[in-house]
Every structure is written in C-alpha cells, then in structure tokens.
N, C-alpha and C positions, 0 to 999 in steps of 0.2 A: 707664726705667720699671721699677718693682718689682712683679712679679706677686703678686697676693693669693692666699693659700693658705686654702682652706676645708676643714675636716674634717667629713665626713658620718658620721653614725651609721647603720650598716646596720640596726639594730633599728627605726629610724623608718620606713625604706622597707618593711621587712617588715610592719609594722603597717598601713601605708597600702594595700599590695597586698592584704592579707587583707580589708580593708573593701570593695574593689571587687568587685561581684557578677560572676560569670562570665557571658559572653554567652549568651543563651538560644538553644538550638538549636530553631528552628521548622521544621526540615525534615520533621518527622513530622506537622505540622499539615496539615489539608486545604489544597489548593493555592488561592492567591489571588494573581493577577498582574494588574497594572493596565497597560492600553495607554496610553502617553503620546505616541506618534507612530506613523506608518506610511508606507510607500513602496510603489510599484507596480513590479514587475519584469515584463518582457514574457514571460519564460519561467517564473518562479516564482510569479507571481500577486501578491496583496497580502501584504506582509510587515509584521506588527505589531511595534513596538518595545515591550518590556514591562519592568516592574520587579517582581521577585518579592518579595512581602511574607510569604507563608507557603507552606510546602511545597516540593516539588521538581518541576520540569518537565523532561522529557527526551523524546527521540524514541521513538516507539512508543506514547505515550499518546494519548488522545483528548481534545482540548480542547473545552470547552463555554463558550459565551458567555452571559452573564446577560441582556442586554437582549433578544435575539431567540431564545435557546435553541437556537442552531445548534451542530452538532458537526463537528469536523474532526480527521482523523488527523495527528498531528505527525510530520513526516519529518526535521526537523533543528532543532536549537537551537544558539545560539552567543553569544559575547561580541563586544564591539566593541574591537578593538585596531587603530585606524586603519582597519579594514575589518571585514567580517563574517567572524569566525573560528569555525568549527564547534567545538562541545565536546560532551561526553557529556551534561551536564545543567546546568540553572540552579537554584541553591539560593536560599534566603531571603536577601535583601539584594543579589542580583545584578541587573545590568541587561544585557539582551541582546535577541535576536530569536528568532522561531520561524517555521518554514516548515510550512505545512499545505495547500498547493495551494488557497488561497482565491481563487476566481475572481470572486466577487461582492464588489466593493469596498464595497458598502453595509453589509456585515456587520462591518466594522472601524470602531468608533466610539471616538475618543480619550476616555479616562476610563472605559471599560467594564472589567469584571472578567472574567478568564478563570479557569476552574477545570477540574478533570479529571473525566472520566466515572467513573473507578474510585474516586477519593477526593474526592467533590465537597464544596464548602463550602456551608453553608446560607445565609450572608449575604454579599452583595457588599461591596466596599470602599466607604466613604462618600465622598460628594462628587459622584457622577455625577448629572447632570440633563440633560434634553432642552433644547437651546438654542432659544429662540423668536426668529425673525427679526423685525426692526422695520420694515425698508424693503424694498419689493418693486419689481423692475424687470425688463423683458424684454430678453433678449440674443438678437439675431438675426444670423446670418452674412450678410455682404455678398453672398457668392456662395452660392447655395442648395445647391451641391454640397458645401459644407463642413459640412453639418448633422451628419453622423455624427462628423466630427472634433471638432466642438464638444461633442458629447455625451461622447465619450471624454475630452476635456480636462477637462470639469467633473467627471467621475467621479474622475479622478486628483487634481484639486485638493481634492476632498472628503476624501481620505485624510489630508491635512495640516490641513484646516480643517473641523471638524465643524459649525461654525455656518453653512456654506453649504448652502442647500436649493434644489432646482431640480426643475421638472416641465415636460413638453412643452407648448407653446402654439402656436397658429396665429393669424396676423394676415392680414387681407385685403390690407393694404398692404405688409407686410414678409415674408410667407411663413411658413416653419416656423422655430421658435426655442424658447426655454426661458424660463419664468417663474421668476426666481431671488429668493430671500430673503436679505437681508443684515442685519448688526447695525446698520449705519449707512451714511451716504454715503461715508465714508472707506473702509470695508470694500468697498463696491461698486467704488470706483475702483481699489483694490488688486487685486481679482479681475479686473477688466477689463484692467488693465495686464499681469497675469501671463498671461492668455489670449493677449494680443496678442504679448507678448515671448517667452514660453516655448514656445508652440504655433503661433506665426506665423499667427494668425487675424485677419481684418479684421471688426469687429463694429459693429453698430448698437444703441445702448442707448436704450430708451424712457424716458419720464418716470418718475422714481421715485414710488412711492405707498406709503402706509402701509396697515395693515390696519384696516378699519372693521368695526363690528358693527351689523348692520341687523336691527331687530325688525319682522317683518311683521304684517299685520293679523290673521293666525291665531295670533299670539303665539309664533311660532318665531323663533329667533335664528340668523342666518347670517353668516359671515365674508366680507367683500368686500375683496380686495387688488388689484383692477384695475377700472377703470370698466366694462369689458365685462361683468363679473359683477353689476353693480348692478341690482337688480330694478326693475320699472316703478314710477313714482311713485305710482300708484294702489294698489299692494300694500304700500307702506312705511308703517309706523306711527311709528317712531323710528329715528334714526341716531346711533350712539355713535362718537366719535372718540377716539383715544389722547391723553392729556394727560401732559406731563412736568413734573417739578419741576426748574426750572433755577436754577443758582447762578452768578452773574456777579460776578467780582472785578475792580474797575477803579479807577483814580485818581479822586478825587472831582470833578475838573473836567469829567469826561465823563459824570457821572451823568444830567444832563438829556438829552443826546443818546441815551443808551442806553435811558432810560425811554420816550422818544418812539418809538424803534425797536420796543421790546417792545409798546407799545400798538398800533402799526400791524400787528403780527403777532398781534393778538387775545390778548395776554397779560394775566393778572390779577396785579396787584401784591400781594405778601405783606409782606415786611419789608425793612428796610435796616439793616445792622450796620456800624459803623465799626471796621475791624480796627486801624487806626493813624490818625495825624493826617491822612494823605494817601491812604488806601486805604479803599474801601467794598465791602461785600458785599451784592448785591441778590438777592432771592429772588422768582421769578415762576413762575406756572403757565402754560405755553405749549402750544398744540396741536403735536403732533409733526409734522404735515404742514406747518406754517409754518416750521420750523427746518431741514428737510432740504434746502432749496434753497439760498438765498443768505444765510441769517441770519448764519452765522458770518463770511462775508466782509464783510458790512455792519457787523457788530459790530467787526471789526478795523479797518475803514476809519474808522468814526466815533470810535474811541478811539485812532487812530494806532498800532494794534498792541499796546496795553498791556492791553486787557481779555482775560480768560480765561473760558471757558464750561465748565460741567459740568452734566450732567442725568441724571435717572433716571426711568424710566417710573413714573407715579403711579397712574393709573386711567383708565377710559373715562367720558366725560361726553356727555350729549345735546347735539347741535349741529344747527344749521340748514344742512345741506349739500345741494348739488345736483350732479347730473351734467350737465356742460357738453359737449354734442356738437357736432362740426364736420361740416357737410354740404357736400360738394363736388359740384356738379351734381345736387343733391337726393338724394345718397347719403351716409349716415354713414360716416365714416372712424374706425375704432376706435383707430388708433394716435395720433390727435390728441385723443381725448376725455380729459377730466380731471374729477376730483371737487373741487369748490371750495365755499367758503362763499357763501351767497346774497348777502352784502354785496359780495363781490368778483367775482361772476359777470359783471356787466355789463361792467366795464372790461377783464376778461380776455378776454371774448368779442370785444370791439371790437379789442383788441390782436392777437388771433390772426387775425381776418379781415383786418385791414390788412396784417399781416406776410405772410400767404399770398398776398394779391393781388400783392405784389412778387415772390414766389418761384415761383409756378406759371406755367409758360410759356403764352403765348397760343395759343388753338386757332382753328379755322375757325368757331367759334360762341362766343357769350357763355357764360362759366362762372360761375355764381353760387356764392358762398362764404357760408355762413350759420352762425351760432352759435345753438344752440337749447337751451333748458331744458325738457325734456319735449316738448310740442307747441307751445311758444311760441318764436318766433324773436325774439332780442334784438338781433341785429346782422347786417348783410349788406354784402358788397362784391362787385363783379363784375369779372372779368377780361374786358376787351373783346375781341371777335373780330378776327382778322386780316381785312383787307378786300382782296380781289383785284379788280383793275381789269378787269372783264369787257368793258368797252366800249373797251379800248385799240385793238382792231382795227377799230373803226368810224371811218371818216373821212368826216365830213359825213353827208348823208342825213337821212331823217325821224327825229324824236325818238322816234317809236313803236317803232323798232327797238331803241334803247337801253333803253327801258322794258321791252320784252319780255325782254331779257337780265337786267335788274335783278330782275324778278319771278321769273325762273327761278332766279337765284342765291339769292333769298330763300327760295324753296321748298326748294332743296337744303340750305341751312343749317338750316331748320326740321326737315327729315328727319334730318340728321346729328346734331342736338341730341337728338332723341328716341331714337336708337339708339347714339350715340357715348358713349365713356367717356374720362375724364381720367386720365392717368397722372401721379401725383405724384412728382417727382424726389426722390431720396434727400437731396439737399442741402436741399430745403425742409423735410423732416422733421427733420433735424438742427438747422436754424436755428430752427425753431418750438419744439423742445424746450428750447432755451436762452433762450427769450423771458423778459424781465424781468417778474416778477409784480407790480411796482409800477404 
C-alpha cells in the first residue's frame, strides 16, 4: 500500500480559525440554572441537578426559585464524575448539583429556573409549564400502619416525576390513603410498580377516573375527579367530560372491527386516510373515560397486535353522565361508586351487583346489594343468609316447640339486620374494580 501525501496550506487554517467567533463568556450574566432532575438524601435533603445557562453559582450564595419564590443558602456545589464531586463553582455550560438543606421536596420542580438573590434574573428559562394530570386514582396501603411510609415514598417519587400529584383522601371501605393524578394508565401502573418494588409497599388501587367539569344551577363550575365529589343530581345543570382526538393506524383488513370498537366506546368518526395500499389512518373523537380502561387491549386483540393508538386532549363536551352508587345493606360504599354514561349505567349496575353477590361472604342475615342512580334503584341482588338448624336438639315432641324456636330465630335475625354491618373483603373490591365494562 502506498500512503497518500497531502500538503496543507497553513494560511487556509489561519483564515478559518479567524472566522470562528470566540465563545461567549456568560459568567457575568445574571444566574439562570435549570433543574432537570433531583434526588433525595436522608441527611442532605433534596438535591437538585442543574444545568447552568447564564452566570455562576457557588457556595455561599442564596438560591431563589422562580415558581414559588423560595430562597435557600447554598452550602455546596459540584460536578458529576461518576459521583458527586464538590467544586468551587459551576459556570455557564456546566452540569452539576447543589446542596442547600432543602427539606421540603415539593419546592424542587423539574424544569424550574434557579437564580441568585444577589444577582437575580428578571426572566426564567423558557419551556416550564405546570403539568395537568389526566387520570385520577386512589392509592391505599393494605396495612393502615404503612400510611406514613406511603406518604414519604410518594414525596420521593415526585422528585423524579413532576407529573405525579397526590393529596390525602379517606375512604370508609379502604381507610386512609392518597388521591393521585397521573398522565395516563401506563403512568399509573409505573408508579404503582415503583412503590411496591422500591419501597416494599402493598397497595390497593381504586378505579381510575378522569376529571369532569360540572356546572351547577348557580352557574358555578367545579372540577370532579372522584365519584364521591359529584354534587347531588338536583344541583347539577350540565356535566362536561374530556374528549380526546385519537389517531389509529391499522392494516386495512381490520378497519371494520376497529370502527365497531370505537362506536361501542361512544366515538365520533372523523376521517380515514390511506397511508399506503395496505395501511389506513383512522381519526376519531373519543371520551377519555372510555379509553383508559381496556380500549387499548381490545384494540390490540381485534387487530392481532398490528394497530397503534395515539391521542391528544381536545376539549370538554357536554355529556349525559350519571353517578352509579352501590349500596350494601342499604349503605352506600364510596369505593365502588363510578361515573358512567346513562346508556351504560343499567348493564354496569347489573354486572356489579351480580359480581358482588358471588364475592361477599354470607352473613347470618340477608344482605341486599343495590345499584342506584340518585334515588332510583336500577338493579338488586341478595346474598342469602346462613341458616342455623335451631331445632337440631329437638327429638320428637309437639310441633309448637319447634315453631317457638323458629320464631325466636326470626326475631334475632331481624334485630341483627337492623344493627349489623357487612365487612367487604379486600378481594371483592379488587375483583370488582377489574370487572369488564362490556
């Protein structure tokens, strides 16, 4: 092989180098640092990970957060060299961390801008916005003693995931827990798995709900993200539900099955575009509440796994929605209540009552299970009472003796029914939450 020899002219390189502008020194600008992640340390508190865009940040300064206007004294800054290595300062273009003894983890929001108190910036970095959750569900610890541990675990997860929102909630059936907001059903499953694996928690998850807007008779608008917050039917003027614009890409032989599925989910057909000779693109407007349960699974099964789904929140539209309550022994159970369309309310109420009849254990008295829309009962089933043979000790004799025992038993069951309560097993709640909506 003969090596090729290339002769370079040094004047060419000199002219190119002269054309390259020198790097701008932005260290004298007001400080602007973006939080892109954060972790929690048991001894150091919340540690934000930052990228410096303008200015210099070093220990001894006072950090100021744009979103909540809180201030903290910086005790240490450093770079990442396989670990957290302290340094004197972080300059423009550096990526590192800062310690400021931040104990309130809610003050660290990914995307927020940090500036300094001495040389503050007037404008934050662009791109930060409050994330609005789309799906709401309740998380309750199986053991009530784990309530504080669940709260600490959710606070630590929120450091890495700013889209997670939670607030305390109480349920008569499940006890103390948290009402959590998620971006979608997949996000909810990821958070639940992380809580169970990383923090060794055993959780009960309630039925996912979306956020509705309810217009009352006095023209005020309230947000409802759980059936327990739904106002009385006499106070409601209109109910708005979130609608998404869905895009489904599928092979053309499955178009009919997918269109039938969308119509069952109260979808409104828009357009069909053929991407190629064998692929089609369907556009539908679908209620968000209909696609967060089993829509994606049924879409995959009806298309043998070939169809794909993408959707974006479009708007809120008026819909005929009802609150379906489940009464057990004439007492409403908030953990089993759902918000459903009036056209689906009857068969959902029947399905819930028949399922609960199989799962609730028998008592010493009859247990009525009812599905109600407001004050109207639309379905009922009864868990029959256990019958104790009170005449087993009677051998022969007059029939009036047995009748006296039967009457005494009847009076006892009537008294027990009036003062007794039914304990719903956790397995029944979990099974009912997974009931098919078809």
